C-alpha positions in Angstrom: -115.7 45.4 48.8 -119.0 44.3 50.5 -120.6 46.0 53.5 -119.5 43.1 55.6 -115.9 43.4 54.5 -115.9 47.1 55.3 -117.2 46.4 58.8 -114.6 43.8 59.5 -111.9 46.3 58.4 -113.2 49.1 60.7 -113.3 46.6 63.6 -109.6 45.7 63.0 -108.6 49.4 63.0 -110.5 50.0 66.2 -108.7 47.0 68.0 -105.3 48.0 66.8 -106.0 51.7 68.0 -106.9 50.5 71.4 -103.7 48.2 71.6 -101.4 51.1 70.7 -103.1 53.4 73.2 -102.7 51.0 76.1 -99.0 50.4 75.0 -98.2 54.1 75.0 -99.8 54.7 78.4 -97.9 51.7 79.9 -94.5 52.5 78.6 -93.5 54.9 81.5 -94.3 52.2 84.1 -92.4 49.6 82.1 -89.4 51.9 81.9 -89.4 52.6 85.6 -89.6 48.9 86.5 -86.9 48.0 83.9 -84.6 50.8 85.1 -85.0 49.7 88.7 -83.8 46.1 87.8 -81.0 47.1 85.5 -79.6 50.1 87.5 -79.9 48.8 91.0 -78.5 51.0 93.7 -77.1 47.9 95.4 -73.3 48.0 95.8 -71.5 45.2 94.0 -68.6 44.0 96.1 -65.5 43.0 94.3 -62.9 40.8 96.0 -59.9 42.7 97.3 -56.6 42.0 95.6 -54.6 39.4 97.4 -51.4 40.6 99.0 -48.4 38.7 100.5 -49.4 37.5 104.0 -53.1 37.4 103.4 -53.2 33.7 103.4 -51.7 33.7 106.8 -54.3 36.1 108.3 -57.4 35.0 106.4 -59.3 31.7 106.8 -60.0 30.4 103.3 -63.0 28.5 104.5 -64.7 31.7 105.7 -63.7 33.9 102.8 -66.8 33.9 100.5 -65.6 36.6 98.1 -64.3 34.0 95.8 -65.4 30.4 95.0 -63.0 27.8 96.5 -61.6 26.9 93.1 -60.6 30.5 92.6 -59.4 31.2 96.1 -55.5 31.5 96.0 -55.4 30.9 99.8 -57.0 27.5 99.3 -54.1 26.4 97.0 -50.7 25.3 98.2 -47.7 26.7 96.4 -44.6 24.5 96.2 -41.8 26.9 95.4 -38.2 26.4 94.6 -35.7 26.3 97.4 -34.0 29.5 96.2 -36.0 32.5 95.2 -34.7 36.0 94.8 -37.3 38.5 93.6 -40.9 37.8 93.2 -42.2 34.4 94.4 -42.6 31.9 91.6 -46.4 31.6 91.0 -46.9 33.7 94.1 -49.4 36.3 95.3 -49.1 40.1 95.3 -48.1 42.9 93.1 -45.4 42.6 90.6 -42.2 44.8 90.9 -42.1 47.4 88.3 -38.6 46.5 87.2 -36.4 48.9 85.2 -36.4 50.0 81.6 -33.4 49.4 79.4 -32.3 52.0 76.8 -33.7 49.8 74.2 -37.3 50.2 75.7 -37.4 46.6 77.2 -38.6 46.4 80.7 -36.8 43.8 82.9 -38.1 42.4 86.2 -35.2 40.1 87.4 -35.8 37.1 89.5 -33.5 34.2 90.3 -34.8 30.7 90.9 -33.0 27.3 91.6 -34.5 24.3 89.9 -33.2 20.7 89.8 -33.5 17.3 91.4 -31.9 14.3 92.9 -32.2 10.8 91.4 -31.2 7.7 93.3 -31.8 4.1 92.0 -31.1 0.5 92.9 -30.3 -1.5 89.7 -30.2 -5.2 89.5 -29.9 -7.5 86.4 -29.4 -11.1 85.9 -29.2 -13.2 82.6 -28.7 -16.7 81.4 -25.4 -15.4 79.8 -24.1 -15.1 83.4 -24.0 -11.3 83.1 -24.9 -9.9 86.5 -25.1 -6.3 87.6 -26.0 -4.8 90.9 -25.5 -1.2 92.1 -26.9 1.9 93.8 -26.4 5.1 91.7 -27.2 8.7 92.2 -27.3 11.9 90.2 -28.1 15.5 90.9 -29.1 18.3 88.6 -28.9 22.0 89.6 -30.1 24.9 87.3 -30.0 28.5 88.3 -32.6 30.4 86.3 -32.2 34.1 86.1 -35.6 35.3 84.6 -35.2 38.8 83.2 -38.6 39.0 81.5 -41.2 36.8 80.2 -39.1 36.0 77.1 -35.5 36.6 78.3 -33.6 34.4 80.8 -30.1 33.0 81.6 -29.7 29.3 82.7 -26.6 28.0 84.5 -26.6 24.2 85.1 -24.4 21.6 86.9 -24.5 17.8 87.5 -22.2 17.6 90.5 -22.5 13.8 91.1 -21.9 12.5 87.5 -19.6 13.3 84.7 -21.6 12.5 81.6 -22.1 8.6 81.7 -20.0 8.1 84.9 -22.2 8.3 88.0 -21.5 8.2 91.7 -22.4 4.7 92.8 -21.8 1.7 95.0 -21.3 -1.6 93.0 -21.9 -4.9 94.7 -22.0 -7.1 91.5 -19.8 -8.0 89.7 -17.0 -8.5 92.2 -14.5 -6.6 90.0 -16.4 -3.5 90.5 -17.3 -3.9 94.2 -17.3 -0.8 96.3 -17.9 2.9 96.3 -17.0 5.0 93.2 -17.4 8.7 93.9 -17.7 11.2 91.0 -17.6 14.9 91.5 -18.0 17.1 88.5 -17.7 20.9 88.8 -17.9 21.6 85.1 -20.5 23.8 83.7 -23.0 21.5 81.9 -25.4 24.3 80.8 -25.0 28.0 80.3 -27.2 29.7 77.8 -29.2 32.8 77.2 -32.4 32.9 75.3 -34.6 35.9 74.2 -36.7 37.6 71.6 -35.5 40.5 69.5 -38.9 42.1 69.4 -39.1 42.2 73.1 -35.5 43.3 73.7 -35.8 46.2 71.2 -39.5 47.2 71.3 -38.6 50.7 70.1 -37.7 49.2 66.8 -41.1 47.6 66.5 -42.9 50.9 66.1 -44.0 51.7 62.5 -42.4 54.6 60.7 -45.8 55.7 59.3 -48.1 55.1 62.3 -46.9 54.8 65.9 -49.9 52.8 66.8 -48.8 50.0 64.5 -45.9 47.6 65.1 -43.5 46.0 62.7 -43.0 42.3 62.8 -39.6 41.4 64.4 -40.7 38.1 65.8 -37.3 36.5 65.9 -36.2 34.4 69.0 -32.6 33.4 69.7 -30.6 31.3 72.1 -26.8 31.0 72.6 -24.5 28.9 74.8 -24.3 25.4 76.0 -27.9 24.1 75.8 -30.0 21.0 75.6 -31.5 20.3 72.0 -34.1 17.9 70.9 -35.4 17.5 67.4 -37.8 14.9 65.9 -38.6 13.7 69.5 -34.9 12.8 70.0 -34.6 10.6 66.8 -32.6 13.2 64.9 -30.9 15.2 67.8 -30.8 14.6 71.5 -27.8 16.2 73.0 -26.4 19.2 75.0 -24.0 21.3 72.9 -22.4 24.7 72.5 -24.6 26.3 69.8 -26.4 29.4 68.6 -30.0 29.2 67.2 -32.2 31.8 65.5 -35.9 31.2 65.3 -38.4 33.0 63.1 -41.9 32.6 64.5 -45.4 33.1 63.3 -44.6 33.1 59.5 -47.6 32.7 57.3 -46.2 31.1 54.2 -49.4 29.1 53.1 -53.0 30.0 52.7 -54.1 27.1 55.0 -51.3 27.4 57.5 -51.8 29.9 60.3 -48.3 29.6 61.6 -44.8 28.4 60.4 -41.6 28.4 62.6 -38.2 28.2 61.0 -35.0 27.6 63.1 -31.3 28.0 62.1 -28.8 26.2 64.3 -25.0 26.2 64.4 -23.1 24.1 67.0 -19.3 24.4 67.4 -18.5 22.3 70.4 -19.6 19.3 72.6 -21.2 17.5 69.6 -21.6 13.9 70.3 -22.0 11.6 67.3 -24.4 8.6 67.0 -22.1 6.4 69.0 -22.7 8.8 72.0 -19.1 9.9 71.9 -17.9 13.4 72.0 -16.2 14.5 68.8 -14.1 17.7 69.5 -13.7 18.3 65.8 -17.4 18.1 64.8 -19.4 21.1 63.7 -23.2 21.0 63.1 -25.4 23.1 60.9 -29.2 22.6 60.9 -32.3 24.1 59.4 -35.6 23.1 61.1 -39.2 24.0 60.3 -42.6 23.3 61.8 -45.9 24.2 60.2 -49.4 24.1 61.6 -52.0 23.0 59.1 -55.9 22.5 59.5 -55.3 18.9 60.7 -51.6 18.3 61.3 -48.4 19.8 62.6 -45.7 19.0 60.1 -41.9 19.1 60.6 -39.1 19.3 57.9 -35.5 19.2 59.2 -32.1 19.0 57.5 -28.7 18.7 59.4 -25.1 18.7 58.2 -22.3 17.6 60.4 -18.7 18.1 59.4 -15.8 16.3 61.1 -12.3 15.5 59.8 -12.1 12.9 62.7 -15.3 10.8 62.4 -16.6 11.8 58.9 -19.2 14.1 57.6 -22.9 13.2 57.6 -26.2 14.5 56.1 -29.5 14.0 57.8 -33.0 14.6 56.9 -36.2 14.3 59.0 -40.0 14.5 58.5 -42.7 14.4 61.1 -46.5 14.7 61.0 -48.6 14.9 64.3 -52.4 14.6 64.0 -55.5 12.9 65.1 -57.4 10.0 63.4 -60.8 10.0 65.1 -60.1 9.3 68.8 -56.5 8.3 68.2 -53.4 10.7 68.5 -50.8 9.8 66.0 -47.3 10.7 65.0 -45.4 9.5 62.0 -41.7 10.1 61.5 -39.3 9.3 58.6 -35.6 10.0 59.2 -32.7 9.3 57.0 -28.9 9.6 57.3 -26.1 9.4 54.8 -22.3 9.2 55.4 -20.5 11.5 53.0 -17.3 9.7 53.9 -16.8 6.1 55.1 -19.5 4.6 57.2 -18.8 4.0 61.0 -20.5 3.8 64.3 -20.5 7.6 64.4 -22.4 8.0 61.0 -23.9 5.6 58.6 -26.3 5.2 55.7 -29.9 4.2 56.6 -33.6 5.0 56.9 -35.9 4.8 60.0 -39.6 4.7 59.9 -41.3 5.4 63.2 -45.0 5.7 64.4 -46.9 6.4 67.6 -50.6 5.8 68.3 -52.4 6.5 71.5 -55.9 7.2 72.9 -57.9 7.2 76.1 -60.4 4.6 76.3 -64.0 5.9 76.5 -65.0 6.7 80.1 -61.5 6.7 81.6 -58.4 8.8 82.0 -56.2 5.8 81.1 -54.0 5.6 78.1 -53.4 2.8 75.6 -50.5 3.1 73.1 -49.0 1.3 70.1 -45.6 2.3 68.9 -43.4 0.7 66.2 -40.4 1.1 64.0 -38.7 -0.3 60.9 -35.0 0.5 60.4 -33.3 -0.2 57.1 -29.5 -0.4 56.9 -27.8 1.6 59.6 -29.6 4.8 60.4 -27.7 7.1 62.8 -28.7 10.3 64.5 -26.9 13.6 63.9 -26.1 14.0 67.6 -26.7 11.9 70.8 -25.8 12.6 74.4 -23.7 10.0 76.3 -26.6 8.9 78.4 -29.4 9.0 75.8 -28.8 5.5 74.2 -30.1 5.0 70.7 -32.9 6.7 68.7 -35.6 4.2 69.4 -36.0 5.0 73.2 -39.5 6.5 72.5 -40.8 3.2 71.5 -41.7 2.2 75.0 -40.4 1.6 78.5 -38.7 -1.7 77.3 -36.6 0.4 74.9 -35.9 3.5 77.0 -32.5 4.1 78.4 -32.5 4.7 82.2 -30.0 7.6 82.0 -28.7 6.6 85.5 -26.1 4.0 86.3 -24.5 1.2 84.2 -27.8 -0.4 83.0 -28.7 -0.1 79.3 -32.3 -0.4 78.0 -33.8 -3.9 78.4 -34.3 -4.1 74.7 -31.9 -2.6 72.3 -32.8 1.0 71.1 -30.2 1.0 68.2 -31.5 1.4 64.7 -29.7 -1.0 62.4 -31.7 -3.4 60.2 -34.5 -4.0 62.7 -38.3 -4.0 63.2 -40.1 -3.7 66.4 -43.4 -3.0 68.3 -44.5 -2.0 71.8 -48.1 -2.2 73.0 -48.9 -0.8 76.3 -51.7 0.3 78.7 -51.4 2.9 81.5 -53.8 3.0 84.4 -54.2 6.1 86.6 -55.7 5.8 90.1 -55.5 7.4 93.6 -56.7 10.7 92.2 -53.9 10.3 89.5 -51.1 10.4 92.0 -50.3 6.8 91.0 -50.1 5.0 87.6 -49.2 1.6 86.4 -47.9 0.6 83.0 -48.0 -2.8 81.4 -46.1 -3.2 78.2 -45.4 -6.0 75.8 -42.5 -5.5 73.2 -40.9 -7.4 70.4 -37.8 -6.8 68.3 -36.3 -8.6 65.3 -32.9 -7.9 64.0 -32.2 -8.9 60.3 -28.5 -8.9 61.2 -28.5 -12.1 63.2 -27.2 -10.3 66.4 -27.9 -11.1 69.9 -30.9 -8.8 69.6 -32.6 -11.1 67.1 -36.1 -12.5 67.9 -36.5 -10.7 71.2 -39.7 -10.6 73.2 -40.3 -8.9 76.4 -42.7 -7.7 79.1 -42.3 -4.6 81.2 -44.1 -3.3 84.3 -43.7 0.2 85.8 -45.4 1.6 88.9 -45.1 5.2 89.8 -46.4 7.0 92.9 -46.2 10.7 94.0 -45.0 11.1 97.6 -45.9 14.5 98.8 -45.2 17.5 96.5 -41.7 16.7 95.5 -41.0 13.0 95.7 -41.7 10.3 93.1 -41.2 6.6 93.7 -41.2 4.2 90.6 -40.3 0.6 90.3 -39.7 -1.2 87.1 -39.6 -4.9 86.4 -38.5 -6.2 82.9 -38.2 -9.7 81.5 -36.7 -10.2 78.0 -36.2 -13.4 76.1 -34.1 -14.0 73.0 -32.9 -16.9 70.9 -29.2 -15.9 71.2 -29.1 -14.2 74.6 -31.5 -16.2 76.7 -33.6 -14.7 79.4 -32.8 -11.4 81.1 -34.5 -10.1 84.3 -34.0 -6.4 85.2 -35.3 -4.6 88.3 -35.0 -0.9 88.9 -36.3 1.0 91.8 -35.8 4.8 91.8 -36.7 7.7 94.1 -36.7 11.1 92.6 -36.6 14.4 94.5 -37.6 17.4 92.4 -37.4 21.0 93.2 
């Protein structure tokens, strides 16, 4: 090492020594300044909990304890007409409830849900088939909420008995006048819950009380609405019991699998929308989440000495392709006895594609189907029509009055397609759907070579009312041109 190098090294040591000396002397001052900023004596004011009545005594515009978007007083609650117990989505403290011997804590609350539908239906066709009516229906559902997972539901439809509605017919002449329907029958009565929540004491581990066993089994029993494969396989209300096993991890790349067992012993409607008192239904349904898709596998067996036995299989896959939402379904039916309108042999392929165009909240969709031979659903309610109602507004059954779908939604030797666009406007309180649809039957029926256009306008009135108007025009080689107009007002509570 040269003398010059030794000089530079000594100079470096002197500089570093001065730096560390200044740093040590400055640390107390830095600590005081830092502690003053981090541990300020200023009192942080937290907003007071909201209590019932606060929104009547406080002015939300002057309350700066919360931003407007988080101020409950600035939001309007639209509650049900009947509330017993805590307000639904209300403010204030929750009632402590009571504890069952099983360890479950119930906080009972009774709510009334439902709605009233009224429609003006008018149809005219080249085949001299005319229809004009005003029809109404009502739905009442008493919901006894016992806890977050347990509830009892009691439902009525007082103004219609299945497919028979209270109406006033003015066309055709043979049906002129008022036709009143009063139905006091119980249309829904079911109880659902979760075994793990009903018996939490059984969840505790025998080895470590801090750990819980996995008893994640849900169940439901009673007269209840059921829908599988988006209504293609089952769309009905029936007396049934179901047991669901949730959150199964059967595969490495599947975080959750759900398996459901179902047995129905009454009110099973067959594919022709007619009740079969002799029918019994057994079903096994599964749904699995994967990295990119949600996959469904379903199997159903229906036994009936009256209309014949049937076996049904369903597969569904829901995923995204780029910006497109997609669903693909494959359903098959097989008559174990003779084929009929209630059960037949057939295969149905169905797909749905939709996306929001860039820069908008609108929706564009393309839905299509291909039915081979005579596919039939395992069970369909009297007002649900056929299994192709999800294709579009041209194929959907109204479910109110005597009108059927403008284009047939039955699945026998047919192919079809619906392309639509839905616009949202007026702060999304209004929307407009324009749809084009085609259907071709390979059976040479009146539904062969159909083409149609549909227009639907919907507008929200206040918090509970909805107005929607539908105009359809359908033309076919065998049936000529049909014009259908439906105007409906819905009141929901």
